[in-house]
C-alpha positions in Angstrom: -9.8 -37.9 11.5 -11.0 -34.7 10.1 -11.4 -33.4 13.6 -7.9 -34.3 14.7 -6.4 -32.6 11.6 -8.2 -29.3 12.1 -7.2 -29.2 15.8 -3.7 -30.1 15.1 -3.2 -27.5 12.5 -5.0 -24.8 14.7 -2.8 -25.3 17.8 0.3 -25.6 15.7 -0.4 -22.3 13.9 -0.8 -20.6 17.2 2.6 -21.8 18.2 1.5 -23.7 21.2 2.9 -27.0 20.0 5.0 -28.6 17.3 2.8 -30.2 14.6 5.5 -33.0 14.1 5.9 -34.4 17.6 2.4 -33.9 19.4 -0.1 -36.5 20.5 -3.8 -36.2 21.5 -2.8 -35.9 25.0 -0.8 -32.8 24.0 -3.9 -31.3 22.0 -6.4 -32.0 24.7 -4.3 -31.3 27.9 -3.4 -33.2 30.9 -6.8 -32.9 32.5 -8.4 -35.0 29.8 -7.3 -38.6 29.3 -5.8 -39.7 26.1 -8.4 -42.4 25.4 -10.6 -43.4 22.5 -13.6 -43.2 24.7 -13.5 -39.4 24.7 -15.9 -37.8 22.4 -13.6 -35.4 20.5 -16.5 -34.0 18.4 -18.1 -32.4 21.3 -14.9 -30.6 22.5 -13.6 -27.1 21.8 -10.1 -26.1 21.9 -9.3 -22.3 22.4 -6.7 -22.4 19.7 -9.0 -23.9 17.1 -11.8 -21.4 17.9 -9.4 -18.4 17.5 -7.9 -19.6 14.3 -11.4 -20.3 12.8 -12.4 -16.8 13.8 -9.3 -15.3 12.4 -10.1 -16.9 9.0 -13.7 -15.6 9.2 -12.5 -12.2 9.7 -10.1 -12.3 6.7 -12.9 -13.8 4.4 -15.2 -11.0 5.5 -12.5 -8.4 4.6 -12.1 -10.0 1.2 -15.3 -8.1 0.4 -13.6 -4.8 0.5 -12.2 -4.1 -2.9 -9.5 -1.6 -3.7 -10.8 0.3 -6.9 -7.2 1.0 -8.2 -5.8 -2.5 -7.9 -9.0 -4.2 -8.6 -8.1 -6.6 -5.7 -9.5 -7.1 -2.1 -7.5 -5.5 0.7 -6.4 -9.0 2.0 -4.9 -9.9 -1.3 -3.3 -6.3 -1.5 -1.5 -7.0 1.9 -3.3 -4.0 3.5 -4.4 -6.0 6.7 -1.8 -6.1 9.3 -1.6 -7.2 13.0 -5.0 -9.0 13.0 -6.0 -10.1 16.6 -9.0 -12.0 17.6 -9.8 -13.1 21.1 -12.2 -15.5 22.7 -14.6 -12.7 23.8 -15.2 -11.7 20.1 -13.1 -8.6 20.0 -11.4 -8.0 16.7 -8.4 -5.7 16.2 -6.3 -5.0 13.2 -4.2 -2.4 11.3 -5.1 -1.3 7.7 -1.9 -0.2 6.2 -2.7 1.7 2.9 -0.1 2.7 0.3 -0.4 6.4 1.0 -1.9 8.7 3.6 -3.7 10.5 0.9 -5.8 7.5 -0.1 -9.1 8.8 -1.5 -11.1 5.8 -0.4 -9.7 5.6 3.2 -13.0 6.5 4.8 -14.8 4.0 2.6 -12.5 1.3 3.5 -13.1 1.9 7.3 -16.7 1.9 6.8 -16.8 -1.2 4.8 -14.4 -3.1 7.1 -16.7 -2.3 10.1 -19.8 -3.3 8.2 -18.5 -6.8 7.1 -16.8 -7.7 10.3 -19.7 -6.7 12.6 -21.9 -8.8 10.4 -20.2 -11.8 11.9 -22.5 -13.2 14.7 -19.8 -13.7 17.3 -18.1 -10.2 17.0 -18.5 -8.0 19.9 -16.1 -5.2 19.2 -13.9 -3.9 16.3 -10.8 -1.8 16.8 -9.4 -0.5 13.4 -6.3 1.6 13.0 -5.4 3.1 9.6 -1.9 3.7 8.7 0.1 4.1 5.6 3.3 2.4 4.2 6.4 4.3 5.4 8.1 6.2 2.7 11.8 5.7 2.3 13.6 8.7 3.8 15.8 10.9 1.6 19.2 10.6 3.1 22.4 11.9 1.4 24.8 9.0 0.5 22.5 6.2 1.8 21.7 2.9 0.0 25.0 1.9 -1.5 28.6 1.5 -0.7 30.5 4.8 -1.6 27.3 6.7 -1.6 26.1 5.3 -4.9 22.4 4.6 -5.3 20.2 2.9 -7.8 17.7 5.6 -9.1 14.8 5.0 -11.5 13.0 8.0 -13.4 9.4 7.9 -14.2 8.4 10.5 -16.9 4.7 11.2 -15.7 4.4 14.1 -18.2 2.7 12.4 -20.7 1.4 15.6 -22.2 4.7 16.6 -23.4 7.3 13.7 -22.8 10.8 15.0 -23.3 13.0 12.9 -21.1 13.7 10.3 -23.9 15.8 12.8 -25.6 18.2 13.0 -22.7 19.7 9.4 -22.9 19.0 8.2 -19.4 17.3 5.0 -18.3 13.6 5.7 -17.7 9.9 4.9 -18.3 8.2 7.4 -20.4 5.2 7.6 -22.7 7.6 9.2 -25.2 9.0 5.8 -26.2 5.4 5.0 -27.6 6.1 7.0 -30.7 2.8 8.7 -30.4 4.1 12.2 -29.3 2.0 13.6 -26.5 -1.2 12.3 -25.1 -4.6 13.6 -26.2 -7.1 11.9 -23.9 -9.6 12.5 -21.1 -8.6 12.5 -17.5 -9.9 9.0 -16.7 -7.9 7.4 -19.4 -4.8 9.4 -18.6 -4.9 8.2 -15.0 -5.3 4.6 -16.2 -2.2 5.1 -18.4 -0.1 6.5 -15.6 -1.0 3.6 -13.3 -0.1 1.1 -16.1 3.2 2.7 -16.7 4.0 2.9 -13.0 2.9 -0.6 -11.8 3.8 -2.8 -15.0 7.3 -1.5 -15.5 10.1 -3.9 -14.3 11.9 -1.4 -12.1 14.0 -4.0 -10.4 15.7 -3.0 -7.1 15.7 0.7 -6.6 16.8 3.0 -3.8 14.9 6.0 -5.2 12.3 6.7 -8.0 12.3 10.2 -9.3 8.9 11.2 -10.9 8.7 14.0 -13.3 5.1 15.5 -13.1 3.5 17.7 -15.7 2.8 21.3 -14.9 -0.4 22.1 -12.9 -2.4 20.2 -10.3 -4.5 17.7 -12.5 -5.3 14.1 -12.7 -1.8 12.9 -13.0 -0.7 14.4 -9.7 -3.7 13.2 -7.9 -3.5 9.6 -9.3 0.1 9.2 -8.4 -0.1 10.8 -4.9 -3.1 8.6 -4.1 -1.4 5.5 -5.5 2.1 5.5 -3.8 3.7 7.1 -0.9 6.0 9.9 -2.0 8.8 11.0 0.3 8.8 14.7 -0.8 8.3 16.9 -3.7 10.6 19.5 -5.2 8.9 22.3 -7.0 10.5 23.7 -10.1 9.6 27.2 -11.5 10.7 30.2 -13.6 11.1 33.8 -12.3 7.7 35.0 -13.7 5.1 36.0 -11.4 2.6 33.8 -13.1 4.8 30.8 -12.5 5.0 31.6 -8.8 1.3 31.6 -8.6 1.3 28.1 -10.0 3.9 27.1 -7.6 1.7 28.2 -4.6 -1.1 26.1 -6.0 1.2 23.1 -6.3 2.5 23.4 -2.7 -0.9 23.6 -1.4 -2.0 20.6 -3.4 0.9 18.5 -2.1 0.2 19.6 1.4 -3.5 18.2 1.0 -2.1 15.0 -0.3 0.3 14.7 2.7 3.4 15.1 0.6 5.9 17.4 2.1 7.6 20.0 -0.2 11.4 20.1 0.3 12.3 23.0 -1.9 11.5 25.4 -4.7 14.0 25.5 -7.6 14.0 28.5 -9.9 14.9 27.6 -13.4 16.1 30.2 -16.1 16.8 32.7 -13.3 18.9 35.0 -15.5 20.0 35.4 -19.1 23.6 36.3 -20.3 23.8 37.9 -23.7 26.6 36.8 -25.8 29.1 39.2 -27.2 
């Protein structure tokens, strides 16, 4: 009975037959008689072998842990388009949250290591991609050009957005002023604010970065896939130097820079 259940589930999962209306004759095939004299324990069905190997590969990949989410890559939903054939060839896609993932090469190395440790594996084909970012299109998302927008104040060193009266997530609501902590703790705080907030359904999420090219920028760009960045500066030459550094940083993190906005461009004297 155990063998019957395993074979039935395996073939049904492959879509070969329906689990509700099949018989042993359907499972075994017309060339093998539907008879109690047949030793079912000595038989192998191609569907059952492939499904068992499919599960072996997934179990092997559960040894690869994402350090940011503290979960294996299977539970994170990174493993896509898994294909296993009878010759022992394994192919799948690893879809990461961002093309700038800092552990991408480590993931590839560990995936190959754990899969090739399976005795029946003859070849591994691994393709690494990233989740597609939502394109910035004017007027898209809602009837009449209205969109649901969330704002994430990532400037924990000097959070000022709470004073503007808009819906957002900000460390400024903690009532502790600005953050005074080391980089690793700041990165953990940023990830907590981003991933534990109940954003609901959004069309866009606008993130206000602090000035510079520090841990917060690196953490966020390596955690989520940003569509683009807009750089805000002032007319001073020193500010333009920082802008150049910021654009280079975003380029290395595979985040395109759409525009540079010059703030405080001029001053009008009253009277």
